[in-house]
DOLUMVO-108095 format. One line per 3 residues: number of its first residue (from 0); for each residue x, z, y of N, C-alpha, C, CB. Coordinates in Angstrom, 1 decimal, always signed. Glycine has a CB too. Layout:
NUM> X,Z,Y,X,Z,Y,X,Z,Y,X,Z,Y ~ ... $
***
This chain:
0> -14.9,+4.9,-18.0,-14.0,+5.6,-18.9,-12.5,+5.2,-18.4,-14.2,+5.1,-20.3 ~ -11.7,+6.2,-18.3,-10.3,+6.0,-17.9,-9.4,+7.0,-18.6,-10.2,+6.2,-16.3 ~ -9.0,+6.5,-19.8,-8.2,+7.4,-20.7,-6.8,+7.7,-20.1,-8.0,+6.8,-22.0 $
3> -6.3,+6.8,-19.2,-5.0,+7.1,-18.6,-5.1,+8.4,-17.7,-4.5,+5.9,-17.7 ~ -6.2,+8.5,-17.0,-6.4,+9.6,-16.1,-6.7,+10.9,-17.0,-7.6,+9.4,-15.2 ~ -7.4,+10.8,-18.0,-7.7,+11.9,-18.9,-6.4,+12.4,-19.5,-8.7,+11.5,-20.0 $
6> -5.6,+11.5,-20.0,-4.4,+11.9,-20.7,-3.4,+12.5,-19.7,-3.7,+10.7,-21.3 ~ -3.4,+12.0,-18.4,-2.5,+12.6,-17.4,-3.0,+14.1,-17.1,-2.6,+11.8,-16.1 ~ -4.3,+14.2,-17.0,-4.8,+15.6,-16.7,-4.5,+16.5,-17.9,-6.4,+15.5,-16.5 $
9> -4.6,+16.1,-19.1,-4.3,+16.9,-20.3,-2.9,+17.3,-20.3,-4.7,+16.2,-21.6 ~ -2.0,+16.4,-19.8,-0.6,+16.7,-19.8,-0.2,+17.7,-18.7,+0.2,+15.4,-19.7 ~ -0.7,+17.5,-17.5,-0.2,+18.2,-16.3,-1.2,+19.3,-15.8,+0.1,+17.3,-15.2 $
12> -2.4,+19.3,-16.3,-3.4,+20.3,-15.8,-4.1,+20.9,-17.0,-4.4,+19.7,-14.9 ~ -3.4,+21.2,-18.1,-3.9,+21.8,-19.3,-4.2,+23.3,-19.1,-3.0,+21.5,-20.5 ~ -5.1,+23.8,-19.9,-5.4,+25.2,-19.8,-6.2,+25.6,-21.0,-6.1,+25.6,-18.6 $
15> -6.1,+26.8,-21.5,-6.9,+27.3,-22.6,-8.4,+27.2,-22.4,-6.5,+28.7,-23.0 ~ -8.8,+27.2,-21.2,-10.3,+27.2,-20.9,-10.7,+25.9,-20.2,-10.6,+28.3,-20.0 ~ -9.9,+24.8,-20.4,-10.2,+23.5,-19.8,-10.2,+22.4,-20.9,-9.1,+23.1,-18.8 $
18> -11.2,+21.6,-20.9,-11.4,+20.5,-21.8,-11.7,+19.3,-21.0,-12.5,+20.8,-22.9 ~ -10.9,+18.2,-21.2,-11.2,+16.9,-20.5,-11.8,+15.9,-21.5,-9.9,+16.4,-19.9 ~ -12.8,+15.2,-21.0,-13.4,+14.2,-21.9,-14.1,+13.2,-21.0,-14.5,+14.9,-22.8 $
21> -14.4,+12.0,-21.6,-15.1,+11.0,-20.9,-16.5,+10.9,-21.5,-14.4,+9.6,-21.1 ~ -17.4,+10.5,-20.7,-18.8,+10.4,-21.1,-19.6,+9.4,-20.2,-19.5,+11.8,-21.1 ~ -20.7,+9.0,-20.7,-21.6,+8.1,-19.9,-22.5,+9.0,-19.0,-22.4,+7.2,-20.8 $
24> -22.5,+8.7,-17.7,-23.2,+9.5,-16.8,-24.7,+9.5,-17.1,-23.0,+9.1,-15.4 ~ -25.2,+8.5,-17.8,-26.6,+8.3,-18.2,-26.9,+9.0,-19.5,-26.9,+6.8,-18.3 ~ -25.9,+9.5,-20.2,-26.1,+10.2,-21.5,-24.9,+11.1,-21.7,-26.2,+9.2,-22.6 $
27> -24.8,+12.3,-21.0,-23.7,+13.2,-21.1,-23.5,+13.8,-22.5,-23.8,+14.3,-20.0 ~ -22.3,+13.9,-23.0,-22.0,+14.5,-24.3,-21.9,+16.0,-24.1,-20.7,+13.9,-24.9 ~ -22.9,+16.7,-23.6,-22.8,+18.1,-23.3,-24.2,+18.7,-23.7,-22.6,+18.4,-21.7 $
30> -24.1,+19.9,-24.2,-25.3,+20.5,-24.7,-26.3,+20.9,-23.6,-25.0,+21.8,-25.5 ~ -27.6,+21.0,-23.9,-28.6,+21.4,-23.0,-28.4,+22.7,-22.4,-30.0,+21.3,-23.7 ~ -28.6,+22.9,-21.1,-28.6,+24.2,-20.5,-27.3,+25.0,-20.8,-29.8,+25.1,-20.9 $
33> -26.2,+24.3,-20.7,-24.9,+24.9,-21.1,-23.9,+25.0,-19.9,-24.3,+24.2,-22.2 ~ -24.3,+24.5,-18.7,-23.3,+24.4,-17.6,-23.8,+25.2,-16.4,-23.1,+22.9,-17.2 ~ -22.8,+25.9,-15.8,-23.2,+26.7,-14.6,-23.2,+25.9,-13.4,-22.2,+27.8,-14.5 $
36> -22.2,+25.0,-13.2,-22.0,+24.2,-12.0,-21.6,+22.8,-12.4,-21.0,+24.8,-11.0 ~ -22.3,+21.8,-11.8,-21.9,+20.4,-11.9,-21.4,+19.9,-10.5,-23.0,+19.5,-12.5 ~ -20.2,+19.3,-10.5,-19.7,+18.8,-9.2,-19.6,+17.3,-9.4,-18.3,+19.4,-8.8 $
39> -20.2,+16.5,-8.6,-20.2,+15.0,-8.8,-20.0,+14.4,-7.4,-21.6,+14.5,-9.4 ~ -18.7,+14.3,-7.1,-18.3,+13.7,-5.8,-18.2,+12.2,-5.9,-17.0,+14.3,-5.3 ~ -18.9,+11.5,-5.0,-18.9,+10.0,-4.9,-19.0,+9.3,-6.2,-17.6,+9.6,-4.2 $
42> -20.0,+9.7,-7.0,-20.3,+9.1,-8.3,-21.5,+8.2,-8.2,-20.5,+10.2,-9.4 ~ -22.5,+8.7,-7.5,-23.8,+8.1,-7.6,-23.8,+6.7,-7.0,-24.8,+8.9,-6.7 ~ -22.9,+6.4,-6.1,-22.9,+5.0,-5.5,-22.3,+4.0,-6.5,-22.1,+5.0,-4.3 $
45> -21.6,+4.5,-7.6,-21.1,+3.6,-8.6,-22.1,+3.2,-9.7,-19.9,+4.3,-9.2 ~ -23.3,+3.8,-9.6,-24.3,+3.5,-10.6,-25.2,+2.4,-10.0,-25.1,+4.8,-10.9 ~ -25.9,+1.7,-10.9,-26.9,+0.8,-10.4,-28.2,+1.6,-10.1,-27.2,-0.3,-11.5 $
48> -29.0,+1.1,-9.2,-30.1,+1.9,-8.7,-31.0,+2.3,-9.8,-30.9,+1.2,-7.7 ~ -31.2,+1.4,-10.8,-32.1,+1.7,-11.9,-31.6,+2.8,-12.8,-32.4,+0.5,-12.7 ~ -30.3,+3.1,-12.7,-29.7,+4.2,-13.6,-29.6,+5.6,-12.9,-28.3,+3.8,-14.0 $
51> -29.9,+5.6,-11.6,-29.8,+6.9,-10.9,-30.8,+7.9,-11.4,-30.0,+6.6,-9.4 ~ -32.0,+7.6,-11.6,-33.0,+8.7,-12.1,-32.5,+9.3,-13.4,-34.4,+8.1,-12.3 ~ -32.0,+8.4,-14.3,-31.5,+8.9,-15.6,-30.3,+9.8,-15.4,-31.2,+7.8,-16.6 $
54> -29.4,+9.4,-14.5,-28.2,+10.2,-14.2,-28.6,+11.6,-13.7,-27.3,+9.5,-13.2 ~ -29.6,+11.7,-12.8,-30.0,+13.0,-12.3,-30.7,+13.8,-13.4,-31.0,+12.7,-11.1 ~ -31.5,+13.2,-14.2,-32.1,+13.9,-15.3,-31.1,+14.5,-16.3,-33.0,+13.0,-16.1 $
57> -30.0,+13.8,-16.5,-28.9,+14.3,-17.3,-28.2,+15.5,-16.7,-27.9,+13.2,-17.6 ~ -28.0,+15.4,-15.4,-27.4,+16.6,-14.7,-28.3,+17.8,-14.9,-27.2,+16.2,-13.2 ~ -29.6,+17.6,-14.7,-30.5,+18.7,-14.8,-30.6,+19.2,-16.2,-31.9,+18.3,-14.3 $
60> -30.5,+18.3,-17.2,-30.6,+18.7,-18.6,-29.4,+19.7,-19.0,-30.5,+17.5,-19.5 ~ -28.2,+19.4,-18.5,-27.1,+20.2,-19.0,-26.9,+21.5,-18.2,-25.8,+19.4,-18.9 ~ -27.6,+21.5,-17.0,-27.5,+22.8,-16.2,-28.3,+23.9,-16.7,-27.9,+22.4,-14.7 $
63> -27.8,+25.1,-16.6,-28.6,+26.3,-16.9,-29.7,+26.4,-15.9,-27.7,+27.6,-16.9 ~ -30.7,+27.2,-16.2,-31.9,+27.4,-15.3,-31.5,+27.8,-13.9,-32.8,+28.4,-15.8 ~ -30.4,+28.6,-13.7,-30.0,+29.0,-12.4,-28.7,+28.2,-12.0,-29.7,+30.5,-12.4 $
66> -28.5,+27.0,-12.6,-27.3,+26.2,-12.3,-27.3,+25.6,-10.9,-27.2,+25.2,-13.3 ~ -26.1,+25.2,-10.5,-25.9,+24.6,-9.2,-25.3,+23.2,-9.4,-24.9,+25.5,-8.4 ~ -25.8,+22.3,-8.6,-25.3,+20.9,-8.6,-24.8,+20.5,-7.2,-26.5,+19.9,-9.0 $
69> -23.6,+20.1,-7.1,-23.0,+19.7,-5.8,-22.7,+18.2,-5.9,-21.7,+20.5,-5.5 ~ -23.2,+17.5,-4.9,-23.1,+16.0,-5.0,-22.7,+15.5,-3.6,-24.4,+15.4,-5.5 ~ -21.9,+14.4,-3.6,-21.6,+13.8,-2.3,-21.7,+12.2,-2.5,-20.2,+14.2,-1.8 $
72> -21.9,+11.5,-1.4,-21.8,+10.1,-1.4,-21.5,+9.5,-0.1,-23.2,+9.5,-1.9 ~ -21.0,+8.3,+0.0,-20.7,+7.7,+1.2,-22.0,+7.2,+2.0,-19.7,+6.5,+1.0 ~ -21.9,+7.3,+3.3,-23.0,+6.8,+4.1,-22.9,+5.3,+4.3,-23.0,+7.5,+5.5 $
75> -23.9,+4.6,+3.8,-23.9,+3.1,+3.9,-23.9,+2.7,+5.4,-25.1,+2.5,+3.2 ~ -24.5,+3.4,+6.3,-24.5,+3.0,+7.7,-23.1,+3.0,+8.3,-25.5,+4.0,+8.4 ~ -22.3,+4.0,+7.9,-21.0,+4.1,+8.4,-20.2,+2.9,+8.0,-20.2,+5.4,+7.9 $
78> -20.4,+2.4,+6.8,-19.7,+1.2,+6.4,-20.2,+0.0,+7.1,-19.8,+1.0,+4.9 ~ -21.5,-0.1,+7.3,-22.1,-1.2,+8.0,-21.5,-1.4,+9.4,-23.7,-1.0,+8.1 ~ -21.4,-0.2,+10.1,-20.8,-0.2,+11.4,-19.4,-0.8,+11.4,-20.9,+1.1,+12.1 $
81> -18.6,-0.3,+10.4,-17.2,-0.7,+10.4,-17.0,-2.1,+10.0,-16.4,+0.2,+9.4 ~ -18.1,-2.7,+9.4,-18.1,-4.2,+9.0,-18.9,-5.0,+10.0,-18.6,-4.3,+7.6 ~ -19.1,-4.5,+11.2,-19.7,-5.3,+12.2,-21.2,-5.5,+12.0,-19.1,-6.6,+12.3 $
84> -21.8,-4.6,+11.2,-23.2,-4.6,+11.0,-23.6,-5.6,+9.9,-23.9,-5.0,+12.2 ~ -22.6,-6.3,+9.3,-22.9,-7.3,+8.3,-23.1,-6.6,+6.9,-21.9,-8.4,+8.2 ~ -23.8,-7.3,+6.0,-24.0,-6.7,+4.7,-22.6,-6.6,+4.0,-25.0,-7.6,+3.9 $
87> -22.4,-5.5,+3.3,-21.2,-5.4,+2.5,-21.5,-5.3,+1.0,-20.4,-4.1,+2.9 ~ -22.6,-5.9,+0.6,-22.9,-5.9,-0.8,-21.8,-6.5,-1.7,-24.2,-6.6,-1.0 ~ -21.3,-7.6,-1.2,-20.2,-8.2,-2.0,-19.0,-7.3,-2.1,-19.8,-9.6,-1.5 $
90> -18.6,-6.7,-1.0,-17.5,-5.8,-1.0,-17.7,-4.6,-1.9,-17.1,-5.4,+0.4 ~ -19.0,-4.1,-1.8,-19.3,-2.9,-2.6,-19.1,-3.3,-4.1,-20.7,-2.5,-2.4 ~ -19.6,-4.4,-4.5,-19.4,-4.8,-5.9,-18.0,-4.9,-6.3,-20.1,-6.1,-6.2 $
93> -17.1,-5.4,-5.5,-15.7,-5.5,-5.8,-15.1,-4.2,-6.0,-15.0,-6.2,-4.7 ~ -15.5,-3.1,-5.4,-14.9,-1.8,-5.6,-15.8,-0.9,-6.4,-14.6,-1.1,-4.2 ~ -16.8,-1.5,-7.0,-17.6,-0.7,-8.0,-18.7,+0.1,-7.3,-16.7,+0.2,-8.7 $
96> -19.0,-0.2,-6.1,-20.1,+0.5,-5.4,-21.4,-0.4,-5.5,-19.8,+0.7,-3.9 ~ -22.4,+0.1,-6.2,-23.6,-0.6,-6.4,-24.8,+0.0,-5.7,-23.9,-0.7,-7.9 ~ -24.6,+1.2,-5.2,-25.8,+1.9,-4.7,-25.5,+2.7,-3.5,-26.5,+2.8,-5.7 $
99> -24.7,+2.2,-2.5,-24.5,+2.9,-1.3,-25.8,+3.1,-0.6,-23.4,+2.2,-0.4 ~ -26.0,+4.2,+0.1,-27.4,+4.5,+0.6,-27.3,+5.1,+2.0,-28.1,+5.4,-0.4 ~ -28.5,+5.0,+2.7,-28.7,+5.7,+3.9,-29.2,+7.1,+3.7,-29.6,+4.9,+4.8 $
102> -29.2,+7.9,+4.7,-29.6,+9.3,+4.6,-31.0,+9.5,+3.9,-29.6,+10.0,+5.9 ~ -32.0,+8.7,+4.4,-33.3,+8.9,+3.9,-33.4,+8.5,+2.4,-34.3,+8.0,+4.6 ~ -32.5,+7.5,+1.9,-32.5,+7.2,+0.5,-31.9,+8.3,-0.3,-31.7,+5.9,+0.3 $
105> -30.8,+8.9,+0.2,-30.1,+10.0,-0.5,-31.1,+11.2,-0.7,-28.9,+10.5,+0.3 ~ -31.8,+11.5,+0.4,-32.8,+12.6,+0.3,-34.0,+12.3,-0.6,-33.3,+12.9,+1.7 ~ -34.4,+11.0,-0.6,-35.5,+10.6,-1.5,-35.1,+10.8,-3.0,-35.9,+9.2,-1.3 $
108> -33.9,+10.4,-3.4,-33.5,+10.6,-4.7,-33.4,+12.0,-5.2,-32.1,+10.0,-4.9 ~ -33.1,+12.9,-4.3,-32.9,+14.3,-4.6,-34.2,+15.1,-4.4,-31.8,+15.0,-3.8 ~ -35.2,+14.6,-3.7,-36.4,+15.3,-3.5,-37.1,+15.7,-4.7,-37.3,+14.4,-2.6 $
111> -37.5,+17.0,-4.8,-38.3,+17.5,-6.0,-37.5,+17.7,-7.2,-39.3,+16.5,-6.3 ~ -36.2,+17.5,-7.2,-35.4,+17.6,-8.4,-34.9,+19.1,-8.6,-34.1,+16.7,-8.3 ~ -34.8,+19.9,-7.5,-34.3,+21.2,-7.6,-35.2,+22.1,-6.7,-32.8,+21.3,-7.1 $
114> -35.2,+23.4,-7.0,-36.0,+24.4,-6.2,-35.4,+24.6,-4.8,-36.1,+25.7,-6.9 ~ -34.1,+24.4,-4.7,-33.4,+24.7,-3.4,-32.4,+23.7,-3.1,-32.8,+26.1,-3.3 ~ -32.4,+23.1,-1.9,-31.5,+22.1,-1.5,-30.9,+22.4,-0.1,-32.1,+20.7,-1.5 $
117> -29.6,+22.2,+0.1,-28.9,+22.3,+1.4,-28.1,+21.1,+1.6,-28.0,+23.6,+1.5 ~ -28.3,+20.5,+2.8,-27.6,+19.2,+3.1,-26.5,+19.5,+4.1,-28.6,+18.2,+3.6 ~ -25.4,+18.8,+3.9,-24.2,+18.9,+4.8,-23.7,+17.5,+5.1,-23.1,+19.8,+4.3 $
120> -23.0,+17.3,+6.2,-22.3,+16.1,+6.5,-20.8,+16.2,+6.5,-22.7,+15.6,+7.9 ~ -20.1,+15.1,+6.3,-18.7,+15.1,+6.4,-18.2,+14.0,+7.3,-18.0,+14.9,+5.0 ~ -17.2,+14.4,+8.1,-16.7,+13.5,+9.1,-15.2,+13.6,+9.2,-17.3,+13.7,+10.5 $
123> -14.5,+12.5,+9.4,-13.0,+12.6,+9.5,-12.6,+13.2,+10.8,-12.4,+11.1,+9.3 ~ -11.6,+14.0,+10.7,-11.1,+14.6,+12.0,-10.4,+13.6,+12.8,-10.1,+15.8,+11.7 ~ -10.6,+13.7,+14.1,-10.0,+12.7,+15.0,-8.4,+12.7,+14.9,-10.4,+13.0,+16.5 $
126> -7.9,+11.5,+14.9,-6.4,+11.4,+14.8,-5.8,+11.6,+13.4,-5.8,+12.4,+15.7 ~ -6.7,+11.9,+12.4,-6.2,+12.0,+11.0,-6.2,+10.7,+10.3,-7.0,+13.1,+10.3 ~ -5.2,+10.5,+9.4,-5.2,+9.3,+8.6,-5.2,+9.6,+7.1,-4.0,+8.5,+9.0 $
129> -4.9,+10.8,+6.7,-4.8,+11.2,+5.3,-6.3,+11.4,+4.8,-3.9,+12.4,+5.0 ~ -6.8,+10.5,+4.1,-8.2,+10.6,+3.7,-8.5,+11.7,+2.8,-8.7,+9.3,+3.1 ~ -7.5,+12.3,+2.1,-7.7,+13.3,+1.2,-7.7,+14.7,+1.8,-6.7,+13.3,+0.1 $
132> -7.3,+14.8,+3.0,-7.2,+16.2,+3.6,-7.8,+16.2,+5.0,-5.7,+16.6,+3.7 ~ -8.4,+15.2,+5.5,-8.8,+15.1,+6.9,-10.3,+15.1,+7.1,-8.2,+13.9,+7.5 ~ -11.1,+15.5,+6.2,-12.6,+15.6,+6.4,-13.1,+17.0,+6.5,-13.3,+14.9,+5.2 $
135> -13.9,+17.2,+7.5,-14.5,+18.5,+7.7,-15.9,+18.4,+7.2,-14.5,+18.9,+9.2 ~ -16.4,+19.6,+6.7,-17.8,+19.7,+6.3,-18.6,+20.2,+7.4,-18.0,+20.6,+5.0 ~ -19.7,+19.6,+7.8,-20.5,+20.0,+8.9,-21.8,+20.6,+8.4,-20.7,+18.8,+9.9 $
138> -22.3,+21.6,+9.1,-23.6,+22.2,+8.7,-24.8,+21.3,+9.0,-23.7,+23.5,+9.4 ~ -24.6,+20.3,+9.8,-25.7,+19.4,+10.1,-25.4,+18.1,+9.5,-25.9,+19.3,+11.7 ~ -26.4,+17.5,+8.8,-26.3,+16.2,+8.3,-27.1,+15.2,+9.1,-26.8,+16.1,+6.8 $
141> -26.6,+14.0,+9.4,-27.3,+13.1,+10.2,-27.0,+11.7,+9.7,-27.0,+13.3,+11.7 ~ -27.7,+10.7,+10.3,-27.4,+9.3,+10.0,-26.0,+8.9,+10.4,-28.4,+8.4,+10.8 ~ -25.3,+9.7,+11.3,-24.0,+9.4,+11.8,-22.9,+10.0,+10.9,-23.8,+9.9,+13.2 $
144> -23.3,+10.9,+9.9,-22.3,+11.5,+9.0,-21.6,+10.4,+8.2,-22.9,+12.5,+8.1 ~ -20.3,+10.5,+8.0,-19.6,+9.5,+7.2,-19.9,+9.6,+5.7,-18.1,+9.6,+7.5 ~ -20.0,+10.9,+5.3,-20.4,+11.2,+3.9,-21.5,+12.2,+3.9,-19.2,+11.7,+3.1 $
147> -22.4,+12.1,+2.9,-23.5,+13.1,+2.7,-23.1,+14.0,+1.6,-24.8,+12.3,+2.4 ~ -23.4,+15.3,+1.8,-23.1,+16.3,+0.8,-24.4,+17.2,+0.6,-21.9,+17.2,+1.2 ~ -24.7,+17.5,-0.7,-25.8,+18.3,-0.9,-25.5,+19.4,-2.0,-27.0,+17.5,-1.4 $
150> -26.0,+20.6,-1.8,-25.8,+21.7,-2.8,-27.2,+22.0,-3.2,-25.1,+22.9,-2.1 ~ -27.5,+21.9,-4.5,-28.8,+22.0,-5.1,-28.8,+23.2,-6.1,-29.3,+20.7,-5.7 ~ -29.8,+24.0,-6.1,-29.9,+25.1,-7.1,-31.2,+25.1,-7.8,-29.7,+26.4,-6.3 $
153> -31.1,+25.6,-9.1,-32.3,+25.8,-10.0,-33.0,+24.4,-10.2,-33.2,+26.8,-9.4 ~ -32.5,+23.7,-11.2,-33.1,+22.4,-11.5,-34.5,+22.4,-12.0,-32.2,+21.7,-12.6 ~ -35.3,+21.5,-11.6,-36.7,+21.4,-12.0,-36.6,+20.4,-13.2,-37.7,+20.9,-10.9 $
156> -36.9,+20.9,-14.4,-36.7,+20.0,-15.6,-38.0,+19.5,-16.1,-36.0,+20.8,-16.7 ~ -38.0,+18.3,-16.6,-39.2,+17.7,-17.2,-39.6,+18.3,-18.5,-39.0,+16.2,-17.3 ~ -40.9,+18.4,-18.8,-41.3,+18.9,-20.1,-41.1,+17.7,-21.1,-42.8,+19.3,-20.0 $
159> -40.8,+18.1,-22.3,-40.6,+17.1,-23.3,-41.9,+16.4,-23.6,-40.0,+17.7,-24.6 ~ -41.8,+15.1,-23.8,-43.0,+14.3,-24.1,-43.6,+14.8,-25.5,-42.7,+12.8,-24.2 ~ -45.0,+15.0,-25.5,-45.6,+15.4,-26.7,-45.3,+14.5,-27.9,-47.1,+15.6,-26.5 $
162> -45.3,+13.2,-27.6,-45.1,+12.3,-28.7,-43.7,+12.4,-29.4,-45.3,+10.9,-28.2 ~ -42.7,+12.9,-28.6,-41.4,+13.1,-29.2,-41.1,+14.5,-29.7,-40.4,+12.7,-28.1 ~ -42.0,+15.4,-29.5,-41.7,+16.8,-29.8,-41.5,+17.0,-31.3,-42.8,+17.7,-29.3 $
165> -42.1,+16.2,-32.1,-41.9,+16.4,-33.6,-40.7,+15.7,-34.2,-43.2,+16.0,-34.2 ~ -40.0,+14.9,-33.4,-38.9,+14.2,-34.0,-37.7,+15.1,-34.2,-38.5,+13.0,-33.1 ~ -36.9,+14.9,-35.3,-35.8,+15.7,-35.6,-34.6,+15.4,-34.6,-35.3,+15.5,-37.0 $
168> -33.8,+16.4,-34.5,-32.5,+16.3,-33.7,-31.4,+15.7,-34.6,-32.1,+17.6,-33.0 ~ -30.6,+14.8,-34.1,-29.6,+14.2,-34.9,-28.2,+14.5,-34.4,-29.8,+12.6,-34.9 ~ -27.4,+15.0,-35.3,-26.0,+15.3,-35.0,-25.1,+14.4,-35.9,-25.7,+16.8,-35.2 $
171> -24.2,+13.6,-35.2,-23.2,+12.9,-35.9,-21.8,+13.6,-35.9,-23.0,+11.4,-35.4 ~ -21.2,+13.9,-37.0,-20.0,+14.7,-37.0,-18.9,+13.9,-37.8,-20.2,+16.1,-37.7 ~ -17.7,+13.9,-37.2,-16.5,+13.2,-37.9,-15.3,+14.1,-37.8,-16.3,+11.8,-37.3 $
174> -14.4,+13.9,-38.7,-13.2,+14.8,-38.7,-12.2,+14.4,-37.6,-12.5,+14.7,-40.1 ~ -12.0,+13.1,-37.4,-11.0,+12.6,-36.5,-11.6,+12.0,-35.2,-10.1,+11.6,-37.2 ~ -10.8,+11.9,-34.2,-11.2,+11.4,-32.9,-10.2,+10.3,-32.5,-11.3,+12.5,-31.8 $
177> -10.7,+9.1,-32.2,-9.8,+8.0,-31.9,-10.1,+7.5,-30.5,-9.8,+6.9,-32.9 ~ -9.7,+8.1,-29.4,-10.1,+7.7,-28.1,-9.7,+6.3,-27.6,-9.6,+8.7,-27.1 ~ -8.6,+5.8,-28.1,-8.1,+4.6,-27.6,-8.5,+3.3,-28.4,-6.6,+4.6,-27.6 $
180> -8.9,+3.5,-29.7,-9.3,+2.4,-30.5,-10.7,+2.4,-31.0,-8.3,+2.3,-31.7 ~ -11.5,+3.4,-30.6,-12.9,+3.4,-31.0,-13.1,+4.4,-32.1,-13.4,+2.1,-31.3 ~ -13.0,+3.9,-33.4,-13.1,+4.7,-34.6,-14.4,+5.5,-34.6,-12.0,+5.7,-34.6 $
183> -14.3,+6.8,-34.9,-15.5,+7.6,-35.0,-16.3,+7.6,-33.8,-15.1,+9.0,-35.4 ~ -15.7,+7.6,-32.6,-16.4,+7.7,-31.4,-17.3,+6.4,-31.2,-15.5,+7.9,-30.2 ~ -16.7,+5.3,-31.5,-17.4,+4.0,-31.3,-18.6,+4.0,-32.3,-16.4,+2.8,-31.6 $
186> -18.3,+4.4,-33.5,-19.4,+4.4,-34.5,-20.6,+5.3,-34.1,-18.9,+4.8,-35.9 ~ -20.2,+6.5,-33.5,-21.2,+7.4,-33.1,-22.0,+6.8,-31.9,-20.6,+8.7,-32.7 ~ -21.3,+6.2,-30.9,-22.0,+5.7,-29.8,-23.0,+4.6,-30.2,-21.0,+5.2,-28.8 $
189> -22.5,+3.7,-31.1,-23.4,+2.6,-31.5,-24.6,+3.1,-32.3,-22.6,+1.6,-32.4 ~ -24.4,+4.0,-33.2,-25.5,+4.6,-34.0,-26.4,+5.5,-33.2,-24.9,+5.4,-35.1 ~ -25.8,+6.3,-32.3,-26.6,+7.2,-31.5,-27.4,+6.4,-30.5,-25.8,+8.2,-30.8 $
192> -26.9,+5.4,-29.9,-27.6,+4.6,-28.9,-28.9,+4.1,-29.5,-26.8,+3.4,-28.4 ~ -28.9,+3.5,-30.7,-30.1,+3.0,-31.4,-31.1,+4.1,-31.6,-29.7,+2.4,-32.7 ~ -30.7,+5.3,-32.0,-31.6,+6.4,-32.2,-32.2,+6.9,-30.9,-30.9,+7.6,-32.9 $
195> -31.3,+7.1,-29.9,-31.8,+7.6,-28.6,-32.8,+6.7,-28.0,-30.6,+7.9,-27.7 ~ -32.6,+5.4,-28.1,-33.5,+4.4,-27.6,-34.9,+4.5,-28.2,-33.0,+3.0,-27.7 ~ -35.0,+5.1,-29.4,-36.2,+5.3,-30.1,-36.8,+6.7,-30.0,-36.1,+5.0,-31.6 $
198> -36.2,+7.5,-29.0,-36.8,+8.8,-28.7,-36.2,+10.0,-29.4,-38.2,+8.7,-28.9 ~ -35.1,+9.8,-30.2,-34.5,+10.9,-30.9,-33.5,+11.6,-30.0,-33.8,+10.4,-32.2 ~ -33.4,+12.9,-30.1,-32.5,+13.7,-29.4,-31.2,+13.7,-30.2,-33.0,+15.2,-29.1 $
201> -30.1,+13.2,-29.7,-28.9,+12.9,-30.5,-27.7,+13.5,-29.8,-28.7,+11.4,-30.7 ~ -26.7,+13.8,-30.7,-25.4,+14.3,-30.2,-24.3,+13.9,-31.2,-25.3,+15.8,-29.9 ~ -23.1,+13.8,-30.8,-22.0,+13.5,-31.7,-20.8,+14.4,-31.4,-21.6,+12.0,-31.7 $
204> -20.0,+14.8,-32.5,-18.9,+15.6,-32.3,-17.8,+15.2,-33.2,-19.2,+17.1,-32.5 ~ -16.5,+15.1,-32.7,-15.4,+14.7,-33.5,-14.3,+15.8,-33.4,-14.8,+13.3,-33.1 ~ -13.6,+16.0,-34.5,-12.7,+17.2,-34.6,-11.4,+17.0,-33.8,-12.4,+17.4,-35.9 $
207> -11.0,+15.7,-33.7,-9.7,+15.5,-33.0,-8.5,+15.8,-33.8,-9.6,+16.3,-31.7 ~ -7.3,+15.7,-33.2,-6.1,+16.0,-34.0,-6.1,+17.5,-34.3,-4.9,+15.6,-33.1 ~ -5.3,+17.9,-35.4,-5.3,+19.2,-35.9,-5.0,+20.3,-34.8,-4.3,+19.4,-37.0 $
210> -4.2,+19.9,-33.8,-3.8,+20.9,-32.8,-4.7,+20.8,-31.6,-2.4,+20.7,-32.4 ~ -5.6,+19.9,-31.6,-6.4,+19.7,-30.4,-7.7,+20.5,-30.4,-6.8,+18.2,-30.2 ~ -8.3,+20.8,-29.2,-9.6,+21.5,-29.2,-10.6,+20.5,-29.6,-9.8,+22.1,-27.8 $
213> -11.8,+20.9,-30.0,-12.9,+20.0,-30.4,-13.3,+19.1,-29.2,-14.1,+20.8,-30.9 ~ -13.5,+17.9,-29.5,-13.9,+16.9,-28.5,-15.3,+16.5,-28.7,-12.9,+15.7,-28.5 ~ -16.1,+16.5,-27.7,-17.4,+15.9,-27.8,-17.5,+14.5,-27.4,-18.4,+16.8,-27.0 $
216> -18.2,+13.7,-28.2,-18.3,+12.3,-27.8,-19.7,+11.8,-28.2,-17.2,+11.4,-28.6 ~ -19.9,+10.5,-28.0,-21.2,+10.0,-28.4,-22.2,+10.1,-27.3,-21.7,+10.6,-29.6 ~ -23.4,+9.9,-27.6,-24.5,+9.9,-26.6,-25.5,+11.0,-26.9,-25.2,+8.5,-26.6 $
219> -25.9,+11.7,-25.9,-26.9,+12.8,-26.0,-28.2,+12.3,-25.5,-26.5,+14.1,-25.3 $
***
């Protein structure tokens, strides 16, 4: 969660059709089958390995049946080479990278998740130093790619467990939204977490300031 970044975006990149919010990648505050495209650049390596399956299920949950998922991640092998072949686990932890992966691991995580998958590689242009403008997308992905990129279409969604099918859906609603001090959002997250751990389908919504657009919070 980074409210400084969110507030900056709201100030300088606002729009009538744009809503900025924070959410847990393992429990997105977004309705089922409501999103056309999900773009997740260099997110997956910041998750612990045990959280990656849940993160991918959440992406599929919010996507429409014909939705598209675009994901990228750094190639662990490229980092290994730059560090003399030594383990960079400690360095990864310092910068928040918990799950850098090799190509076969990246493909294994995405295998069977979508009906159609296209893989691409990214490599820095020779002589370039600006990391934000100097990477080319290559049609061929390999173990030598510096970054892996995948475009996935039509998510394969899990069927709801029969034992949970009869449980009611829970919505927590509050008039105000307090992003910096917790308030209704904190109460919703605490309450919803307990319910979701017991198999309930949950969501929370807070109204925000009178002039603000509705903000979604809590755990789904």
